[in-house]
C-alpha positions as CSV (number, residue, x, y, z in Angstrom):
1,X,-3.6,-7.0,59.9
2,X,-5.9,-4.1,60.0
3,X,-9.2,-4.5,58.4
4,X,-9.1,-0.9,57.2
5,X,-8.4,-0.7,53.4
6,X,-5.5,1.6,52.6
7,X,-5.9,4.5,50.1
8,X,-5.5,3.3,46.5
9,X,-5.8,-0.4,47.4
10,X,-8.5,-2.0,45.2
11,X,-7.6,-5.6,45.8
12,X,-10.5,-6.0,48.3
13,X,-14.0,-4.5,48.3
14,X,-14.9,-2.1,45.5
15,X,-12.3,-0.3,43.5
16,X,-11.4,3.3,44.2
17,X,-12.5,4.2,40.6
18,X,-15.5,2.4,39.0
19,X,-14.6,0.6,35.8
20,X,-17.7,1.7,33.8
21,X,-16.8,4.9,31.8
22,X,-19.6,7.2,30.5
23,X,-19.7,8.9,27.1
24,X,-19.1,12.2,28.8
25,X,-15.9,11.0,30.4
26,X,-14.7,9.6,27.1
27,X,-15.4,13.0,25.4
28,X,-13.5,14.9,28.1
29,X,-10.5,12.4,27.9
30,X,-10.5,12.7,24.1
31,X,-10.5,16.5,24.1
32,X,-7.8,16.6,26.7
33,X,-5.6,14.1,24.7
34,X,-6.0,16.1,21.5
35,X,-5.2,19.3,23.3
36,X,-1.9,17.9,24.4
37,X,-1.0,16.2,21.1
38,X,-1.9,19.0,18.6
39,X,0.5,21.9,18.8
40,X,-0.1,24.9,16.5
41,X,1.0,28.4,16.5
42,X,-2.4,29.7,15.2
43,X,-6.0,28.9,15.9
44,X,-7.4,26.0,13.9
45,X,-10.4,26.8,11.8
46,X,-12.2,23.7,13.1
47,X,-12.5,21.9,16.4
48,X,-10.7,18.6,15.9
49,X,-12.1,16.9,19.0
50,X,-15.7,18.1,18.2
51,X,-15.4,16.9,14.7
52,X,-14.1,13.5,15.8
53,X,-16.9,13.1,18.3
54,X,-19.5,14.0,15.7
55,X,-18.1,11.4,13.3
56,X,-18.0,8.9,16.2
57,X,-21.6,9.5,17.0
58,X,-22.6,9.0,13.3
59,X,-20.6,5.8,13.2
60,X,-22.2,4.7,16.4
61,X,-25.7,5.2,15.1
62,X,-24.9,3.5,11.9
63,X,-23.3,0.5,13.4
64,X,-25.3,0.4,16.7
65,X,-22.0,0.2,18.7
66,X,-23.2,2.4,21.5
67,X,-20.4,3.3,23.9
68,X,-17.6,1.9,21.7
69,X,-17.6,4.3,18.8
70,X,-15.9,7.1,20.7
71,X,-13.2,4.8,22.0
72,X,-12.6,3.3,18.6
73,X,-12.3,6.6,16.8
74,X,-10.2,8.1,19.6
75,X,-7.8,5.1,19.3
76,X,-7.3,5.5,15.6
77,X,-6.7,9.2,15.6
78,X,-4.5,9.3,18.7
79,X,-2.4,6.6,17.2
80,X,-2.0,8.1,13.7
81,X,-2.1,11.7,14.9
82,X,-4.1,14.6,13.7
83,X,-2.4,15.7,10.4
84,X,-2.3,19.2,9.2
85,X,-1.6,20.3,5.7
86,X,-2.0,23.3,3.6
87,X,-3.7,23.7,0.2
88,X,-0.4,24.8,-1.3
89,X,1.5,21.5,-0.4
90,X,3.0,22.7,2.9
91,X,4.2,26.1,1.8
92,X,2.2,28.0,4.5
93,X,-1.3,29.3,4.7
94,X,-4.1,28.4,7.1
95,X,-3.7,24.9,8.4
96,X,-6.6,22.5,7.9
97,X,-7.4,19.4,9.9
98,X,-8.5,16.4,7.9
99,X,-10.7,13.8,9.5
100,X,-11.5,10.9,7.3
101,X,-11.8,11.3,3.6
102,X,-11.7,14.8,2.0
103,X,-14.7,15.9,0.0
104,X,-13.1,15.5,-3.4
105,X,-12.4,12.5,-5.7
106,X,-13.6,9.9,-3.1
107,X,-16.9,8.6,-4.2
108,X,-18.1,5.9,-1.8
109,X,-21.4,4.5,-2.8
110,X,-23.7,2.8,-0.3
111,X,-23.0,-0.8,0.0
112,X,-25.5,-3.1,-1.6
113,X,-25.2,-5.9,0.9
114,X,-22.5,-8.3,1.9
115,X,-20.6,-10.2,-0.8
116,X,-21.1,-13.9,-0.8
117,X,-18.3,-16.0,0.8
118,X,-18.1,-19.7,0.4
119,X,-15.6,-22.3,1.5
120,X,-14.3,-24.6,-1.2
121,X,-11.2,-26.2,0.3
122,X,-7.5,-25.4,0.1
123,X,-6.4,-22.9,-2.6
124,X,-3.4,-24.1,-4.5
125,X,-1.8,-20.7,-4.5
126,X,0.2,-19.6,-1.5
127,X,-1.2,-16.1,-1.9
128,X,-4.7,-14.8,-2.7
129,X,-5.8,-14.8,-6.3
130,X,-8.3,-12.5,-8.0
131,X,-9.9,-14.2,-11.0
132,X,-12.3,-11.7,-12.7
133,X,-14.6,-10.5,-10.0
134,X,-13.9,-13.5,-7.7
135,X,-11.4,-13.4,-4.8
136,X,-9.9,-16.8,-3.9
137,X,-8.0,-16.5,-0.6
138,X,-5.1,-18.6,0.5
139,X,-7.2,-19.5,3.5
140,X,-9.8,-21.3,1.4
141,X,-12.5,-18.7,0.8
142,X,-14.1,-17.9,-2.5
143,X,-15.8,-14.5,-2.6
144,X,-17.7,-12.7,-5.4
145,X,-16.9,-8.9,-5.5
146,X,-19.9,-6.9,-6.6
147,X,-19.1,-4.0,-8.8
148,X,-15.4,-4.8,-9.3
149,X,-13.9,-5.4,-12.8
150,X,-10.7,-4.9,-14.8
151,X,-8.4,-5.2,-11.8
152,X,-4.7,-4.8,-12.7
153,X,-3.0,-4.9,-9.2
154,X,-4.1,-6.1,-5.8
155,X,-2.5,-5.6,-2.4
156,X,-3.4,-6.9,1.1
157,X,-3.5,-4.3,3.9
158,X,-1.5,-4.5,7.1
159,X,-3.3,-5.8,10.2
160,X,-5.9,-7.7,8.1
161,X,-7.8,-4.6,7.2
162,X,-8.8,-6.1,3.8
163,X,-7.5,-5.6,0.3
164,X,-6.8,-2.7,-2.1
165,X,-7.6,-3.3,-5.8
166,X,-6.4,-1.0,-8.6
167,X,-8.0,-1.2,-12.0
168,X,-6.2,-1.0,-15.3
169,X,-6.2,2.4,-17.1
170,X,-9.3,3.2,-19.0
171,X,-10.6,6.3,-20.8
172,X,-12.1,7.4,-17.5
173,X,-8.9,6.8,-15.5
174,X,-8.2,4.2,-12.8
175,X,-10.4,3.1,-9.9
176,X,-9.2,2.0,-6.4
177,X,-11.4,-0.2,-4.4
178,X,-11.2,-1.2,-0.7
179,X,-12.5,-4.7,0.0
180,X,-13.2,-5.1,3.7
181,X,-12.9,-8.4,5.5
182,X,-16.0,-10.2,6.7
183,X,-18.0,-10.1,3.5
184,X,-19.0,-6.5,3.2
185,X,-19.3,-5.1,-0.4
186,X,-16.3,-3.4,-2.0
187,X,-16.1,0.4,-1.7
188,X,-14.7,2.9,-4.2
189,X,-11.9,4.9,-2.6
190,X,-10.7,6.7,-5.8
191,X,-12.2,7.1,-9.2
192,X,-10.9,8.7,-12.4
193,X,-7.4,8.9,-11.1
194,X,-4.7,9.2,-13.8
195,X,-2.3,6.8,-11.9
196,X,-2.4,5.0,-8.5
197,X,0.5,3.6,-6.4
198,X,0.0,1.6,-3.2
199,X,2.7,1.0,-0.5
200,X,3.8,-2.5,0.2
201,X,1.9,-2.6,3.4
202,X,-1.3,-1.1,2.0
203,X,-1.2,1.8,4.5
204,X,-0.4,4.6,2.0
205,X,-1.8,5.5,-1.4
206,X,-0.5,8.1,-4.0
207,X,-2.3,9.1,-7.2
208,X,-2.2,11.7,-10.0
209,X,-5.2,14.1,-10.2
210,X,-5.0,16.8,-12.9
211,X,-1.9,18.8,-12.3
212,X,-1.2,17.4,-8.8
213,X,0.2,14.2,-7.2
214,X,-1.6,13.4,-4.0
215,X,-0.6,11.0,-1.2
216,X,-2.7,9.9,1.8
217,X,-2.7,7.3,4.6
218,X,-5.2,4.5,4.6
219,X,-7.2,3.7,7.8
220,X,-10.2,1.4,7.8
221,X,-11.0,2.2,4.2
222,X,-10.6,6.0,4.6
223,X,-8.0,8.2,2.9
224,X,-6.5,10.1,5.8
225,X,-4.5,13.4,5.8
226,X,-4.0,13.9,2.0
227,X,-1.1,16.1,0.9
228,X,-0.6,17.3,-2.6
229,X,2.2,18.7,-4.8
230,X,2.2,20.1,-8.3
231,X,4.0,17.8,-10.8
232,X,5.1,18.1,-14.4
233,X,2.8,16.9,-17.1
234,X,3.1,13.1,-17.4
235,X,4.8,12.6,-14.0
236,X,3.1,9.8,-12.1
237,X,3.6,8.0,-8.7
238,X,4.9,4.5,-9.1
239,X,5.7,3.4,-5.6
240,X,6.9,4.1,-2.1
241,X,10.2,4.1,-0.2
242,X,9.1,4.2,3.4
243,X,6.9,7.3,3.6
244,X,8.3,8.9,0.5
245,X,6.6,8.7,-2.9
246,X,8.6,7.7,-6.0
247,X,7.5,9.8,-8.9
248,X,8.4,8.8,-12.5
249,X,9.0,11.6,-14.9
250,X,7.5,11.4,-18.4
251,X,9.3,9.4,-21.0
252,X,12.8,8.6,-20.0
253,X,13.1,11.6,-17.8
254,X,14.1,9.7,-14.7
255,X,12.6,9.6,-11.2
256,X,12.4,11.8,-8.1
257,X,11.4,11.4,-4.4
258,X,8.7,13.3,-2.6
259,X,8.6,13.2,1.1
260,X,4.9,13.4,1.8
261,X,5.4,14.0,5.5
262,X,7.3,17.2,4.8
263,X,5.1,18.3,2.0
264,X,6.6,20.9,-0.4
265,X,8.0,19.8,-3.7
266,X,9.7,16.6,-4.9
267,X,13.5,16.5,-4.7
268,X,15.8,16.7,-7.7
269,X,15.3,14.2,-10.5
270,X,17.7,11.3,-11.1
271,X,17.6,11.2,-14.9
272,X,19.2,7.7,-15.2
273,X,16.4,5.8,-13.3
274,X,14.2,3.8,-15.7
275,X,12.1,1.6,-13.4
276,X,12.0,0.6,-9.7
277,X,11.4,-3.0,-8.5
278,X,10.9,-2.3,-4.8
279,X,12.9,-1.7,-1.7
280,X,15.1,-3.8,0.5
281,X,14.7,-4.0,4.3
282,X,17.4,-1.3,4.7
283,X,15.2,1.1,2.7
284,X,17.3,1.2,-0.4
285,X,15.5,1.1,-3.7
286,X,16.3,-1.6,-6.3
287,X,16.1,0.0,-9.7
288,X,16.8,-0.3,-13.4
289,X,19.1,2.5,-14.5
290,X,20.8,3.6,-17.7
291,X,24.6,3.7,-17.1
292,X,27.6,4.7,-19.1
293,X,27.9,6.5,-22.4
294,X,25.9,3.8,-24.2
295,X,23.2,4.0,-21.6
296,X,23.1,0.3,-21.1
297,X,20.5,-1.1,-18.6
298,X,22.0,-1.9,-15.3
299,X,20.8,-2.8,-11.8
300,X,21.4,-0.4,-9.0
301,X,20.8,0.2,-5.3
302,X,19.5,3.8,-4.8
303,X,19.4,5.9,-1.6
304,X,16.0,7.6,-1.3
305,X,17.4,9.9,1.4
306,X,19.8,11.3,-1.1
307,X,17.5,11.9,-4.1
308,X,18.0,8.3,-5.4
309,X,21.8,8.6,-5.6
310,X,23.3,5.2,-6.6
311,X,25.0,3.3,-3.9
312,X,26.0,0.2,-6.0
313,X,25.6,-0.6,-9.6
314,X,25.9,-3.9,-11.5
315,X,25.8,-4.1,-15.3
316,X,25.8,-6.9,-17.9
317,X,22.5,-8.5,-16.7
318,X,20.5,-8.3,-19.9
319,X,17.4,-7.1,-18.1
320,X,14.3,-6.1,-20.1
321,X,13.3,-2.4,-20.0
322,X,9.6,-3.1,-19.3
323,X,10.1,-2.6,-15.6
324,X,8.2,-5.7,-14.6
325,X,9.6,-7.4,-11.5
326,X,9.8,-7.4,-7.7
327,X,12.2,-7.8,-4.9
328,X,11.7,-10.6,-2.2
329,X,10.7,-9.4,1.2
330,X,14.2,-10.3,2.6
331,X,15.9,-8.2,-0.2
332,X,17.9,-11.2,-1.4
333,X,16.2,-11.9,-4.7
334,X,14.8,-10.0,-7.7
335,X,12.5,-11.7,-10.3
336,X,12.3,-9.7,-13.5
337,X,12.1,-10.1,-17.2
338,X,15.2,-10.6,-19.3
339,X,15.9,-9.8,-22.9
340,X,15.9,-13.5,-24.1
341,X,12.2,-14.3,-23.6
342,X,12.6,-15.7,-20.1
343,X,12.3,-14.4,-16.6
344,X,15.5,-14.0,-14.6
345,X,16.1,-14.7,-11.0
346,X,18.7,-12.2,-9.8
347,X,20.8,-12.9,-6.7
348,X,21.3,-9.6,-4.9
349,X,23.7,-10.9,-2.2
350,X,26.4,-8.7,-3.9
351,X,24.5,-6.0,-5.8
352,X,27.7,-4.8,-7.5
353,X,28.1,-8.3,-9.0
354,X,24.6,-9.7,-9.3
355,X,24.2,-13.2,-10.6
356,X,21.3,-14.2,-12.8
357,X,19.5,-17.5,-13.4
358,X,16.9,-18.4,-16.0
359,X,13.5,-18.7,-14.2
360,X,10.9,-19.8,-16.6
361,X,8.1,-18.0,-18.6
362,X,8.3,-14.2,-18.9
363,X,6.1,-12.0,-16.6
364,X,2.9,-10.7,-18.1
365,X,2.1,-8.6,-15.0
366,X,3.4,-7.9,-11.6
367,X,5.2,-10.3,-9.2
368,X,4.2,-11.1,-5.6
369,X,6.6,-12.8,-3.1
370,X,5.4,-14.9,-0.2
371,X,7.0,-14.5,3.2
372,X,8.5,-17.9,2.7
373,X,10.5,-16.7,-0.3
374,X,8.4,-18.0,-3.3
375,X,7.6,-15.7,-6.2
376,X,4.2,-16.0,-7.9
377,X,3.3,-14.4,-11.2
378,X,1.1,-14.9,-14.3
379,X,2.4,-15.6,-17.7
380,X,1.0,-14.6,-21.1
381,X,-1.3,-17.6,-21.2
382,X,-2.9,-16.7,-17.9
383,X,-1.2,-19.6,-16.1
384,X,0.2,-19.3,-12.6
385,X,4.0,-19.6,-12.3
386,X,5.8,-20.4,-9.0
387,X,9.5,-19.5,-8.8
388,X,11.3,-21.1,-5.8
389,X,14.9,-19.8,-5.7
390,X,16.4,-23.1,-4.4
391,X,14.8,-25.1,-7.2
392,X,16.0,-22.6,-9.8
393,X,19.5,-22.8,-8.4
394,X,19.3,-26.5,-8.7
395,X,18.6,-26.2,-12.4
396,X,14.8,-26.5,-12.5
397,X,12.8,-24.3,-14.9
398,X,9.4,-23.2,-13.6
399,X,6.3,-23.8,-15.7
400,X,2.8,-22.4,-15.7
401,X,-0.1,-24.2,-14.1
402,X,-3.8,-23.7,-15.1
403,X,-5.9,-21.6,-12.7
404,X,-9.3,-23.2,-11.8
405,X,-12.4,-21.4,-13.2
406,X,-10.5,-19.0,-15.5
407,X,-12.6,-17.6,-18.3
408,X,-10.8,-17.1,-21.7
409,X,-10.9,-13.3,-21.4
410,X,-9.6,-13.2,-17.9
411,X,-6.1,-13.2,-16.5
412,X,-5.7,-13.9,-12.7
413,X,-4.1,-11.3,-10.5
414,X,-1.8,-12.4,-7.7
415,X,-2.5,-10.5,-4.5
416,X,0.7,-9.1,-3.0
417,X,1.1,-9.9,0.7
418,X,2.3,-7.3,3.3
419,X,5.9,-7.5,4.5
420,X,6.7,-9.0,7.9
421,X,7.7,-5.5,9.0
422,X,5.4,-2.9,7.4
423,X,6.7,0.2,5.8
424,X,7.4,3.0,8.3
425,X,7.3,0.7,11.3
């Protein structure tokens, strides 16, 4: 064999190209990547690459991660893309590039130091629980959350990016907090919002602000690429179907779908929809609808791609009209309140002929399903109720169990887990 190293062979000696990469090379690579990925028919009013680099440098100084800040920011924005939106909801005008959180409605106070995290042994609940300002994780951690109070809903974020907590409605509106992993203090993402909806994977948020409904992505505690649309008085976002926002009209006015990726206006309203319980893996929405001349409450599968047109409808279930309930991650079961002071487990194997089973105490708040197919909720006494479908089918009736350390004025909140396959994946 010849001792001369062939061109491109780096198996011996030093490599053709050194492994260390300087900040200047990262900057040039980032600018070149963004130039290829962002196509626009008119000049942008800002320099996207320059803005990202400036944000990366600030992040690098703040976290003392010299040399890694540019690569980290570049990875996030190349993966999620650089989103453009217009102030008129996608109807034209000068495009704007949004990097990180926009300068409105997103107060983010300086953190006052890490929250305390202690180990206290196994948690009884299969999912995380929020008890007052204390977060008890299913992994056995107990963590005090500084500045958090009055939480009504809680949701884990995909890829273990933390938790999103939504407060109950107050005179000042609703608050949305991001709780990072690792013990850092909670941060306010939204304040004084009229209504807040979070996607099942925690990667999207929609809220009502004045005359508009706004939707944005969530990346590392930042609201990314918000898009807005004008909505009628009283219309509020209540959930997501993939990347589309479900908007409930005031009163019994029905529901519409707004594709935030396309911008523009929401689609036509389906006036028969009263509440939505979630989506199945095929993307169809499980909803409570008013059917027939007598407008009796029925269960329906709706197609969000066709303005929530019903695909299948099953009636005679005696479901309560409060809208409380949730669909299991595999789409097989629905746990919701019935009209006879009991929760109902609904078998969705045949949505046109759904079968119901009494399932213990009524729901006082939302339901969260584990990936293993167990539903957890809180009853009116503040007790934690577990609903296992196989046990219910065998004739068992779930009962509430007391939550450790619960104050008389507090009700625990079950933290919803992310689905195995996140929305939009």
